[in-house]
N, C-alpha and C positions, 0 to 999 in steps of 0.2 A: 505494499500500500502506499507509494509516494508522496512522500512530503504531505497529505491532507490533512496525516498523523504521526506526530512524534512520539517516540516511547515514552515524551513522561504521561502526558492526554494517551493513552493505550491502556497505559498501564496502571492509571486511575482509574478508565471507566472497563478492567473487565471485571469488579464486584458485583456491575452496574444490574437490576430485574432490569427487566423490559417489558412492558413499555413505560417511557418516564416524560415527564414535560423537562421543556429546558430551562425552569426556575428548579425540578427535583436533580436531575443532572447539573444542575449549578451549584447546589445546593451539600451536589453527594464529594464535585470535586474542590469545596472550600475544607469540607470534615477531616481531605485528604490532600494538603499542604501539597498544593498543585502551584507550580514557579507563576509568576502575576503576567509574562508571557502567554502560561498555555494560559491562564485563566480567560485574558482580553481576550485570546480567539475563539475557548470555548460559548465568551459570552458574545457572540457574535456570529449563534445558530442565533435561525429561525422562529419562534417563538410558534410551537406543535408537539406533536407527542412522534417521540423516537422509539423505533423499535429494534434496533438494532445498533451495533459499533459502527457497525459499517456507515448507515446511515447519517451515522453523529458526524464520521469524519468526512465522508460527501459533501455537508451540508458546511464545515467548515468554511472549506475553499480559500487554506494556505496558502496553498499555491501562489508566492510574490506577494507571501502579504506584503505591505506600505513597511511592517520594519528589515524582513526581507531587502527591499529597494534599496533602501535607507543606509542598510546595509553594502550593497554594492553598488551604489551610486555613483565612487570615485575607483573603482574598479577595475584594470586596463585589462582591456579584451584583445584579442583573445584570449583566453585561458581554459584548463582542466580545472576537471573540479580538485584536485590536488590545489590544485595551484589558488580556489576560492574557499576551499575548508582551513591553508595556509595562512588567508589572508584577513578571514574574520576572525579567524581562533589571536593571531598577531593584536588583533587592535579590541581585542579583549567583546568583541559580543556576544547577547547575552545567549543561555544552553540555546533556548527558539531555535536558533538565526543559526546555530553550526548544526542542532539533531539534525532541521531541516533538509538543510543541504548534506548532509550523512548520503540523507536518500540520493541525492543522484546518481546516474551511472557514472559508470566508470568509461575512459576512455573512449573519451569524445571532448574534443574542443569548442568550450561553448562563445561564442563571435559577438553574447552584451545580455543584459540582462531579461529581454524578450527573448531568445533565446531559450531561455533557462526555462523560462512559462513553457517555452510553449514545450517544448521535452521534455517535465514535469506531465502537463497536461494529456499528451500522446501516451504517458505508457500507466496514465486509468483508465 
């Protein structure tokens, strides 16, 4: 499941019994001490009833979230996945950004942020 849900979100959602509303999901997440960045991503959920983790992850639409776009705004392209990860780690971006970008495909040279977004959307 590329980028839509990072590991922290998936771990926090594992113990949820469905169906659950957005508010019930957010309450569960608060009880699990999830990071602020992941909490913000989950807060973007549509206000409806969810029946599975996959449905939540597809709805979050973290792909190229504003935080990721901002992190890569001054990055020089083309760049490999390793180049991108080195860049965000060296600049101490949040675990959310790093974990999300770790899901990028290997052995690919990205031409820019839009290329990263396009690639991640093609793998869903």
